[in-house]
C-alpha positions as CSV (number, residue, x, y, z in Angstrom):
1,M,-4.7,-33.1,-34.0
2,A,-4.0,-30.6,-31.2
3,L,-6.5,-30.4,-28.2
4,L,-8.6,-27.5,-27.2
5,I,-9.8,-26.2,-24.1
6,T,-13.5,-25.0,-24.4
7,D,-15.3,-22.3,-22.3
8,E,-16.5,-24.9,-20.0
9,C,-13.1,-24.7,-18.1
10,I,-13.3,-23.9,-14.5
11,N,-9.7,-22.9,-14.2
12,C,-9.0,-25.7,-11.7
13,D,-5.2,-25.7,-12.5
14,V,-4.9,-29.4,-13.0
15,C,-4.2,-29.7,-16.6
16,E,-1.3,-27.2,-16.9
17,P,1.3,-29.4,-14.7
18,E,0.4,-32.5,-16.5
19,C,1.4,-31.2,-20.0
20,P,4.9,-32.8,-20.9
21,N,5.2,-30.2,-23.8
22,E,4.4,-27.2,-21.7
23,A,1.6,-26.3,-24.2
24,I,-1.0,-25.3,-21.7
25,S,-1.0,-21.8,-20.1
26,M,-3.2,-19.4,-18.8
27,G,-5.2,-17.4,-21.1
28,E,-7.1,-14.1,-20.7
29,E,-9.9,-16.0,-19.0
30,I,-9.3,-19.7,-19.1
31,Y,-6.4,-22.0,-19.9
32,V,-5.4,-22.4,-23.3
33,I,-3.4,-24.9,-25.5
34,D,-0.8,-24.0,-28.0
35,P,-1.4,-26.2,-30.9
36,F,2.2,-25.8,-31.9
37,R,3.4,-27.5,-28.9
38,C,0.5,-29.9,-28.4
39,T,1.3,-33.6,-29.4
40,E,-1.7,-35.2,-27.5
41,C,1.0,-36.7,-25.4
42,V,2.2,-38.7,-28.2
43,G,5.7,-39.8,-27.5
44,H,5.1,-39.3,-23.7
45,H,1.8,-41.2,-22.8
46,D,-0.7,-43.5,-24.3
47,Q,-3.4,-40.8,-23.6
48,P,-3.6,-37.0,-23.4
49,Q,-2.8,-36.2,-19.6
50,C,-4.8,-33.1,-19.7
51,V,-8.0,-34.9,-20.8
52,Q,-7.3,-37.8,-18.3
53,V,-7.2,-35.2,-15.3
54,C,-9.8,-32.7,-16.4
55,P,-12.8,-32.8,-14.0
56,V,-15.3,-31.2,-16.3
57,D,-14.4,-33.0,-19.7
58,C,-13.7,-29.7,-21.6
59,I,-10.8,-30.7,-23.7
60,P,-11.7,-32.1,-27.1
61,K,-9.7,-32.3,-30.3
62,D,-9.1,-29.0,-32.2
63,P,-10.7,-29.5,-35.6
64,D,-8.6,-26.5,-36.8
65,Y,-5.5,-28.3,-36.2
66,A,-5.9,-32.0,-37.6
67,E,-2.7,-34.0,-37.5
68,P,-2.1,-37.6,-38.3
69,Q,-0.2,-39.6,-35.6
70,E,2.9,-39.4,-37.6
71,A,2.8,-35.6,-37.7
72,L,2.2,-35.7,-33.8
73,F,5.2,-38.0,-33.4
74,A,7.4,-35.8,-35.6
75,K,6.3,-32.7,-33.5
76,Y,7.2,-34.7,-30.4
77,L,10.7,-35.5,-31.8
78,R,11.3,-31.8,-32.7
79,L,10.1,-30.5,-29.3
80,T,12.3,-32.9,-27.4
81,G,15.3,-32.1,-29.5
82,Q,15.6,-35.5,-31.0
83,V,15.4,-34.1,-34.7
84,A,17.3,-31.1,-35.9
């Protein structure tokens, strides 16, 4: 499941550089997460790094992009070029 940044985001800029998949970028008003790049840090870290550093706890799982752990790992392999 990809993560989602909610309207509580204060644009503190700490999440974007922590994302190993470059899935976080500035949206029109707040930061956004690209669900096609977000692996919840599977393959990189034990915990989603954006969630770990967020000072306002505004990054829940995105219910519109439910993915099992295996799918997140497959996405990680694809994004890192380990699978053609």
